[in-house]
C-alpha positions as a Markdown table, in Angstrom:
| # | Residue | x | y | z |
|---|---|---|---|---|
| 1 | Met | 87.7 | 34.1 | 108.0 |
| 2 | Ala | 90.3 | 36.1 | 106.1 |
| 3 | Arg | 92.6 | 34.2 | 103.8 |
| 4 | Gly | 96.1 | 33.2 | 105.1 |
| 5 | Asp | 98.0 | 35.4 | 102.6 |
| 6 | Leu | 96.1 | 38.5 | 103.7 |
| 7 | Leu | 96.7 | 37.8 | 107.4 |
| 8 | Ile | 100.4 | 37.3 | 106.7 |
| 9 | Ser | 100.5 | 40.5 | 104.7 |
| 10 | Leu | 98.8 | 42.3 | 107.6 |
| 11 | Val | 101.3 | 41.0 | 110.1 |
| 12 | Arg | 104.3 | 42.0 | 107.9 |
| 13 | Ala | 103.0 | 45.5 | 107.3 |
| 14 | Ser | 102.3 | 45.9 | 111.1 |
| 15 | Val | 105.8 | 44.8 | 112.0 |
| 16 | Ala | 107.3 | 47.1 | 109.4 |
| 17 | Gly | 105.2 | 50.0 | 110.6 |
| 18 | Asp | 103.8 | 50.5 | 107.1 |
| 19 | Ser | 100.4 | 52.1 | 107.8 |
| 20 | Asn | 99.5 | 52.4 | 104.1 |
| 21 | Ala | 100.0 | 48.7 | 103.6 |
| 22 | Val | 98.1 | 47.9 | 106.8 |
| 23 | Arg | 95.2 | 50.1 | 105.6 |
| 24 | Ser | 95.2 | 48.5 | 102.1 |
| 25 | Thr | 95.3 | 44.9 | 103.5 |
| 26 | Val | 92.5 | 45.6 | 106.0 |
| 27 | Glu | 90.4 | 47.2 | 103.3 |
| 28 | Thr | 90.9 | 44.1 | 101.2 |
| 29 | Ile | 89.7 | 41.9 | 104.1 |
| 30 | Ile | 86.7 | 44.1 | 104.6 |
| 31 | Ala | 85.8 | 43.9 | 100.9 |
| 32 | Glu | 86.1 | 40.1 | 100.9 |
| 33 | Glu | 84.0 | 39.8 | 104.1 |
| 34 | Lys | 81.3 | 42.0 | 102.6 |
| 35 | Asp | 81.3 | 39.8 | 99.5 |
| 36 | Lys | 80.7 | 36.8 | 101.7 |
| 37 | Gln | 77.8 | 38.7 | 103.3 |
| 38 | His | 79.7 | 38.9 | 106.6 |
| 39 | Thr | 78.4 | 42.4 | 107.1 |
| 40 | Val | 78.7 | 42.5 | 110.9 |
| 41 | Leu | 82.4 | 41.5 | 110.9 |
| 42 | Ala | 83.0 | 43.9 | 108.0 |
| 43 | Asp | 81.5 | 46.8 | 109.8 |
| 44 | Arg | 83.5 | 46.1 | 113.0 |
| 45 | Leu | 86.7 | 46.0 | 111.0 |
| 46 | Leu | 85.8 | 49.2 | 109.3 |
| 47 | Arg | 85.1 | 51.0 | 112.7 |
| 48 | Ala | 88.3 | 49.6 | 114.1 |
| 49 | Met | 90.3 | 50.8 | 111.2 |
| 50 | Gln | 88.9 | 54.4 | 111.3 |
| 51 | Ala | 90.7 | 55.2 | 114.6 |
| 52 | Asn | 93.9 | 53.8 | 116.1 |
| 53 | Gly | 94.8 | 53.7 | 119.8 |
| 54 | Asn | 95.4 | 57.4 | 119.9 |
| 55 | Gly | 92.1 | 58.3 | 118.4 |
| 56 | Met | 93.9 | 59.3 | 115.1 |
| 57 | His | 92.4 | 58.3 | 111.8 |
| 58 | Met | 94.5 | 56.1 | 109.7 |
| 59 | His | 92.9 | 57.5 | 106.6 |
| 60 | Pro | 90.1 | 60.0 | 105.9 |
| 61 | Pro | 87.0 | 58.5 | 107.5 |
| 62 | Val | 84.1 | 57.1 | 105.5 |
| 63 | Ser | 81.3 | 59.6 | 105.0 |
| 64 | Glu | 78.8 | 59.6 | 107.9 |
| 65 | Asn | 76.2 | 58.1 | 105.6 |
| 66 | Pro | 78.1 | 56.5 | 102.7 |
| 67 | His | 74.8 | 55.7 | 100.9 |
| 68 | Lys | 74.5 | 59.4 | 100.1 |
| 69 | Ala | 77.2 | 58.7 | 97.5 |
| 70 | Arg | 74.7 | 56.6 | 95.6 |
| 71 | Arg | 73.1 | 59.9 | 94.4 |
| 72 | Phe | 76.3 | 60.5 | 92.3 |
| 73 | Ile | 76.6 | 57.1 | 90.7 |
| 74 | Ala | 74.3 | 54.8 | 88.7 |
| 75 | Glu | 74.6 | 51.1 | 89.2 |
| 76 | Ile | 74.1 | 49.2 | 86.0 |
| 77 | Thr | 73.7 | 45.4 | 85.7 |
| 78 | Pro | 76.5 | 44.3 | 83.4 |
| 79 | Arg | 75.1 | 42.5 | 80.4 |
| 80 | Arg | 77.9 | 42.8 | 77.9 |
| 81 | Glu | 80.3 | 39.9 | 77.6 |
| 82 | Leu | 83.9 | 40.2 | 76.6 |
| 83 | Gly | 83.6 | 37.2 | 74.2 |
| 84 | Asp | 80.9 | 39.1 | 72.3 |
| 85 | Met | 83.1 | 42.1 | 71.6 |
| 86 | Val | 85.2 | 42.7 | 68.5 |
| 87 | Leu | 88.6 | 44.0 | 69.8 |
| 88 | Ser | 92.1 | 44.2 | 68.5 |
| 89 | Glu | 94.4 | 41.3 | 69.6 |
| 90 | Thr | 96.5 | 43.8 | 71.6 |
| 91 | Cys | 93.5 | 45.2 | 73.4 |
| 92 | Arg | 91.9 | 41.8 | 74.1 |
| 93 | Ala | 95.1 | 40.4 | 75.5 |
| 94 | Ala | 95.7 | 43.4 | 77.7 |
| 95 | Val | 92.1 | 43.2 | 79.2 |
| 96 | Glu | 92.3 | 39.5 | 79.6 |
| 97 | Gln | 95.5 | 39.8 | 81.5 |
| 98 | Leu | 94.0 | 42.4 | 83.9 |
| 99 | Ile | 90.9 | 40.2 | 84.5 |
| 100 | Asp | 93.2 | 37.2 | 85.2 |
| 101 | Glu | 95.2 | 39.3 | 87.7 |
| 102 | Gln | 92.0 | 40.4 | 89.5 |
| 103 | Arg | 90.7 | 36.9 | 89.7 |
| 104 | Arg | 94.0 | 35.6 | 91.0 |
| 105 | Ser | 94.8 | 38.5 | 93.2 |
| 106 | Gly | 95.5 | 36.2 | 96.2 |
| 107 | Leu | 98.4 | 34.7 | 94.4 |
| 108 | Leu | 99.9 | 38.1 | 93.6 |
| 109 | Arg | 99.4 | 39.4 | 97.1 |
| 110 | Ala | 101.1 | 36.4 | 98.5 |
| 111 | His | 104.2 | 37.5 | 96.6 |
| 112 | Gly | 103.9 | 41.2 | 97.6 |
| 113 | Leu | 102.2 | 42.3 | 94.4 |
| 114 | Asp | 98.8 | 43.9 | 93.6 |
| 115 | Pro | 96.7 | 43.3 | 90.5 |
| 116 | Arg | 96.4 | 46.3 | 88.1 |
| 117 | His | 93.2 | 48.1 | 88.6 |
| 118 | Arg | 93.4 | 51.5 | 86.8 |
| 119 | Leu | 92.5 | 51.7 | 83.1 |
| 120 | Leu | 92.2 | 54.6 | 80.6 |
| 121 | Phe | 90.2 | 54.1 | 77.3 |
| 122 | Val | 90.8 | 56.6 | 74.5 |
| 123 | Gly | 89.0 | 56.9 | 71.2 |
| 124 | Pro | 86.1 | 58.5 | 69.3 |
| 125 | Pro | 82.5 | 58.1 | 70.5 |
| 126 | Gly | 80.5 | 55.0 | 69.8 |
| 127 | Asn | 83.4 | 52.5 | 69.6 |
| 128 | Gly | 83.1 | 50.4 | 72.7 |
| 129 | Lys | 84.6 | 52.2 | 75.6 |
| 130 | Thr | 81.5 | 51.9 | 77.8 |
| 131 | Ser | 80.7 | 48.4 | 76.6 |
| 132 | Leu | 84.2 | 47.2 | 77.4 |
| 133 | Ala | 84.1 | 48.6 | 80.9 |
| 134 | Glu | 80.8 | 46.9 | 81.4 |
| 135 | Ala | 82.2 | 43.6 | 80.0 |
| 136 | Ile | 85.1 | 43.8 | 82.5 |
| 137 | Ala | 82.6 | 44.2 | 85.3 |
| 138 | Glu | 80.6 | 41.2 | 84.0 |
| 139 | Ser | 83.8 | 39.1 | 83.7 |
| 140 | Leu | 84.7 | 39.9 | 87.3 |
| 141 | Ala | 81.1 | 39.5 | 88.5 |
| 142 | Val | 81.2 | 42.8 | 90.4 |
| 143 | Pro | 78.9 | 45.8 | 90.5 |
| 144 | Phe | 79.3 | 48.3 | 87.7 |
| 145 | Phe | 79.1 | 51.9 | 88.9 |
| 146 | Val | 78.9 | 54.8 | 86.4 |
| 147 | Val | 79.6 | 58.3 | 87.7 |
| 148 | Arg | 76.7 | 60.7 | 87.1 |
| 149 | Tyr | 78.2 | 64.1 | 86.3 |
| 150 | Glu | 74.9 | 65.9 | 86.3 |
| 151 | Ala | 74.6 | 65.1 | 90.1 |
| 152 | Met | 78.4 | 65.2 | 90.8 |
| 153 | Ile | 79.4 | 68.6 | 89.5 |
| 154 | Gly | 78.2 | 71.4 | 91.8 |
| 155 | Ser | 78.3 | 75.2 | 91.4 |
| 156 | Tyr | 79.6 | 76.0 | 94.9 |
| 157 | Leu | 83.2 | 76.2 | 95.9 |
| 158 | Gly | 84.5 | 72.7 | 97.0 |
| 159 | Glu | 81.1 | 71.0 | 96.3 |
| 160 | Thr | 82.4 | 68.8 | 93.4 |
| 161 | Ala | 85.5 | 67.7 | 95.3 |
| 162 | Ser | 83.4 | 66.8 | 98.4 |
| 163 | Arg | 81.0 | 64.7 | 96.3 |
| 164 | Leu | 83.9 | 63.0 | 94.5 |
| 165 | Lys | 85.3 | 62.0 | 97.9 |
| 166 | Arg | 82.0 | 60.5 | 98.9 |
| 167 | Val | 82.0 | 58.4 | 95.8 |
| 168 | Phe | 85.5 | 57.0 | 96.5 |
| 169 | Asp | 84.7 | 56.5 | 100.2 |
| 170 | Tyr | 81.7 | 54.4 | 99.1 |
| 171 | Val | 83.5 | 52.2 | 96.6 |
| 172 | Arg | 86.8 | 51.7 | 98.4 |
| 173 | Thr | 85.4 | 48.8 | 100.6 |
| 174 | Thr | 83.4 | 47.3 | 97.7 |
| 175 | Pro | 84.9 | 45.2 | 94.9 |
| 176 | Cys | 83.5 | 46.9 | 91.8 |
| 177 | Val | 84.2 | 48.6 | 88.6 |
| 178 | Leu | 83.9 | 52.4 | 88.9 |
| 179 | Phe | 83.5 | 54.0 | 85.4 |
| 180 | Phe | 84.1 | 57.7 | 84.5 |
| 181 | Asp | 82.8 | 58.4 | 81.0 |
| 182 | Glu | 83.9 | 61.6 | 79.4 |
| 183 | Phe | 86.7 | 61.7 | 81.9 |
| 184 | Asp | 88.0 | 65.1 | 80.6 |
| 185 | Ala | 85.1 | 66.7 | 82.4 |
| 186 | Val | 86.9 | 66.2 | 85.7 |
| 187 | Gly | 90.5 | 65.4 | 84.7 |
| 188 | Lys | 91.3 | 68.5 | 82.6 |
| 189 | Glu | 94.8 | 69.9 | 82.3 |
| 190 | Arg | 95.5 | 72.1 | 85.3 |
| 191 | Gly | 97.8 | 74.3 | 83.3 |
| 192 | Asp | 94.9 | 75.5 | 81.1 |
| 193 | Ile | 94.7 | 79.2 | 81.7 |
| 194 | His | 91.0 | 79.1 | 80.7 |
| 195 | Glu | 90.1 | 76.8 | 83.6 |
| 196 | Thr | 89.1 | 78.0 | 87.1 |
| 197 | Gly | 90.9 | 77.3 | 90.3 |
| 198 | Glu | 87.9 | 75.1 | 91.3 |
| 199 | Ile | 88.6 | 72.5 | 88.5 |
| 200 | Lys | 92.2 | 72.5 | 89.4 |
| 201 | Arg | 91.3 | 71.5 | 93.0 |
| 202 | Val | 89.0 | 68.8 | 91.7 |
| 203 | Val | 91.8 | 67.3 | 89.5 |
| 204 | Thr | 94.2 | 67.4 | 92.5 |
| 205 | Ser | 91.5 | 65.7 | 94.7 |
| 206 | Leu | 90.7 | 63.2 | 92.0 |
| 207 | Leu | 94.4 | 62.1 | 91.7 |
| 208 | Met | 94.7 | 61.6 | 95.4 |
| 209 | His | 91.6 | 59.4 | 95.5 |
| 210 | Val | 92.7 | 57.3 | 92.5 |
| 211 | Asp | 96.1 | 56.8 | 94.1 |
| 212 | Ala | 94.5 | 55.6 | 97.4 |
| 213 | Leu | 91.9 | 53.3 | 95.8 |
| 214 | Pro | 92.5 | 49.6 | 96.8 |
| 215 | Ser | 93.4 | 47.3 | 94.0 |
| 216 | Tyr | 90.2 | 45.2 | 94.2 |
| 217 | Ala | 88.2 | 48.3 | 93.1 |
| 218 | Val | 88.8 | 48.7 | 89.4 |
| 219 | Val | 88.6 | 52.3 | 88.1 |
| 220 | Ile | 88.1 | 52.9 | 84.4 |
| 221 | Ala | 88.1 | 56.3 | 82.7 |
| 222 | Ala | 87.1 | 56.9 | 79.1 |
| 223 | Thr | 87.7 | 60.0 | 77.0 |
| 224 | Asn | 87.1 | 61.2 | 73.4 |
| 225 | His | 89.5 | 64.1 | 74.0 |
| 226 | Ser | 92.8 | 62.7 | 75.4 |
| 227 | Glu | 94.5 | 66.0 | 74.6 |
| 228 | Leu | 92.5 | 67.7 | 77.3 |
| 229 | Leu | 93.6 | 65.4 | 80.1 |
| 230 | Asp | 96.1 | 66.6 | 82.8 |
| 231 | Arg | 99.5 | 65.1 | 82.3 |
| 232 | Ala | 99.5 | 63.7 | 85.8 |
| 233 | Val | 96.3 | 61.9 | 85.0 |
| 234 | Trp | 98.0 | 59.8 | 82.4 |
| 235 | Arg | 100.6 | 58.5 | 84.9 |
| 236 | Arg | 97.9 | 57.3 | 87.3 |
| 237 | Phe | 96.6 | 54.7 | 84.8 |
| 238 | Gln | 98.5 | 51.4 | 84.6 |
| 239 | Leu | 96.8 | 50.3 | 81.4 |
| 240 | Arg | 96.0 | 52.8 | 78.6 |
| 241 | Leu | 94.2 | 51.4 | 75.6 |
| 242 | Glu | 93.0 | 53.0 | 72.3 |
| 243 | Leu | 89.7 | 52.0 | 71.0 |
| 244 | Pro | 89.5 | 53.4 | 67.4 |
| 245 | Ala | 86.7 | 53.2 | 64.9 |
| 246 | Pro | 86.4 | 49.7 | 63.4 |
| 247 | Ser | 88.2 | 48.8 | 60.2 |
| 248 | Glu | 86.4 | 47.0 | 57.4 |
| 249 | Arg | 87.9 | 43.7 | 58.6 |
| 250 | Glu | 86.6 | 44.3 | 62.1 |
| 251 | Leu | 83.2 | 45.3 | 60.8 |
| 252 | Thr | 83.2 | 42.1 | 58.7 |
| 253 | Glu | 83.8 | 40.1 | 61.9 |
| 254 | Tyr | 81.1 | 42.0 | 63.7 |
| 255 | Phe | 78.5 | 41.4 | 60.9 |
| 256 | Asp | 79.6 | 37.7 | 60.6 |
| 257 | Arg | 78.6 | 37.1 | 64.2 |
| 258 | Phe | 75.4 | 39.0 | 63.6 |
| 259 | Leu | 74.4 | 36.9 | 60.6 |
| 260 | Ala | 75.4 | 33.7 | 62.3 |
| 261 | Ser | 72.8 | 34.4 | 65.0 |
| 262 | Phe | 69.9 | 33.8 | 62.6 |
| 263 | Asp | 68.4 | 30.3 | 62.2 |
| 264 | Arg | 68.3 | 30.6 | 58.4 |
| 265 | Arg | 70.7 | 31.6 | 55.6 |
| 266 | Pro | 71.1 | 35.4 | 55.3 |
| 267 | Gly | 71.8 | 35.3 | 51.6 |
| 268 | Ile | 74.5 | 38.0 | 51.9 |
| 269 | Ala | 78.1 | 37.8 | 52.9 |
| 270 | Ala | 79.4 | 39.7 | 56.0 |
| 271 | Ser | 82.3 | 41.2 | 54.0 |
| 272 | Ser | 79.9 | 42.5 | 51.4 |
| 273 | Leu | 77.7 | 44.1 | 54.1 |
| 274 | Ala | 80.7 | 45.7 | 55.8 |
| 275 | Lys | 81.9 | 47.2 | 52.5 |
| 276 | Arg | 78.6 | 48.5 | 51.4 |
| 277 | Ile | 77.7 | 50.1 | 54.8 |
| 278 | Gly | 80.9 | 52.1 | 54.8 |
| 279 | Ala | 82.9 | 53.6 | 57.7 |
| 280 | Ile | 80.8 | 53.5 | 60.8 |
| 281 | Ser | 81.2 | 53.1 | 64.5 |
| 282 | Tyr | 80.3 | 50.0 | 66.5 |
| 283 | Ala | 77.4 | 51.9 | 68.0 |
| 284 | Glu | 76.1 | 52.6 | 64.5 |
| 285 | Ala | 76.7 | 49.0 | 63.4 |
| 286 | Glu | 74.7 | 47.8 | 66.4 |
| 287 | Glu | 71.9 | 50.3 | 65.6 |
| 288 | Phe | 71.8 | 48.8 | 62.0 |
| 289 | Thr | 71.6 | 45.2 | 63.2 |
| 290 | Leu | 68.8 | 46.1 | 65.6 |
| 291 | Asp | 66.9 | 47.7 | 62.7 |
| 292 | Val | 67.2 | 44.4 | 60.8 |
| 293 | Arg | 66.0 | 42.4 | 63.8 |
| 294 | Arg | 63.0 | 44.6 | 64.3 |
| 295 | Arg | 61.9 | 44.3 | 60.7 |
| 296 | Asp | 62.5 | 40.6 | 60.7 |
| 297 | Val | 60.3 | 40.2 | 63.7 |
| 298 | Met | 57.6 | 42.6 | 62.3 |
| 299 | Thr | 57.4 | 40.5 | 59.1 |
| 300 | Met | 57.0 | 37.3 | 61.2 |
| 301 | Lys | 60.2 | 36.0 | 59.7 |
| 302 | Glu | 58.2 | 35.0 | 56.6 |
| 303 | Arg | 60.3 | 36.7 | 54.0 |
| 304 | Phe | 63.8 | 36.2 | 52.9 |
| 305 | Leu | 66.3 | 37.6 | 55.3 |
| 306 | Lys | 68.4 | 39.0 | 52.5 |
| 307 | Arg | 65.5 | 41.2 | 51.4 |
| 308 | Thr | 65.1 | 42.6 | 54.9 |
| 309 | Ile | 68.8 | 43.4 | 55.1 |
| 310 | Glu | 68.9 | 45.0 | 51.6 |
| 311 | Glu | 65.8 | 47.1 | 52.5 |
| 312 | Gln | 67.4 | 48.3 | 55.8 |
| 313 | Leu | 70.7 | 48.9 | 54.1 |
| 314 | Lys | 69.1 | 51.2 | 51.5 |
| 315 | Leu | 67.2 | 53.1 | 54.2 |
| 316 | Trp | 70.4 | 53.4 | 56.2 |
| 317 | Gln | 72.4 | 54.8 | 53.4 |
| 318 | Glu | 69.6 | 57.3 | 52.4 |
| 319 | Arg | 69.2 | 58.4 | 56.0 |
| 320 | Val | 72.9 | 58.6 | 57.1 |
| 321 | Gln | 74.9 | 59.6 | 54.1 |
| 322 | Pro | 73.3 | 63.0 | 53.5 |
| 323 | Ile | 73.8 | 63.9 | 57.2 |
| 324 | Arg | 77.5 | 63.0 | 57.0 |
| 325 | Ser | 77.9 | 64.8 | 53.7 |
| 326 | Gly | 76.3 | 67.9 | 55.2 |
| 327 | Ser | 78.6 | 67.7 | 58.3 |
| 328 | Ala | 81.7 | 67.3 | 56.1 |
| 329 | Glu | 80.7 | 70.3 | 54.0 |
| 330 | Gln | 80.0 | 72.4 | 57.1 |
| 331 | Gly | 83.5 | 71.4 | 58.4 |
| 332 | Leu | 85.1 | 72.6 | 55.1 |
| 333 | Ser | 83.2 | 75.9 | 55.2 |
| 334 | Asp | 84.1 | 76.5 | 58.8 |
| 335 | Gly | 87.8 | 75.8 | 58.0 |
């Protein structure tokens, strides 16, 4: 049975004639009943909500076959944990607050408040935007859905907006984390004279769906190019966080955790490793640590760990630095 605070909120909204609040509360009840595996009751509530006594829809009806929306999203089992990630104090505190609000949403709703559920991550590629979204889903113990642009974006007029609607219809009665990577692909500035009218319609549709999404469905968008986002998009997100490339201190913390995971002495300090490997992203740091683990396993852990690390560090520098130098020189010649 629905919690008392939700029933009280439903009665209050009904008495006040606030159809939006009624819809939001009923959707919350449906989501909780689905989570309890009370699918029959959830379906009956959904059908009852789709039409009022006059046969008028309270909100756009769910797609005839909502499972068609699964073609446009990929469900990933969350494996990243928030405690394993190296984040700035500000970023970690903000994310932990949001997770706490979602976990204690009943308390907030009892006081007429909703938990925050719209986040925007900004930063260069390879620095944890996707991993952090996954960690939030893991912390909340909800499905992690990633939008598949290759299936979502269509070539015909109105096709992309229609598919976008199907996705939001699907997730609106399911507690989850919906993740848009490279969000600028669908959230571009509508004032850009180089963009077509179709992308402008998609952005307008996207904003409407984000506004209407219930607070138990967390939507996270990530972009490497924040300057391309429509100005109205920024206002839709209650929490905007920057995830920059790691500093030497943050890399030291990352490598310190890595070295501590071995059952024998590494023979090298994390600070030394961070300094010698240079400016890299978290994705590159993870790639390096995986290289070390592979070689350690391949040698049956019979040689000193320091030797394996030194060997991989040398190979890493020889492989990566010439590529970066070439890219830098190309950038100078292009300029």
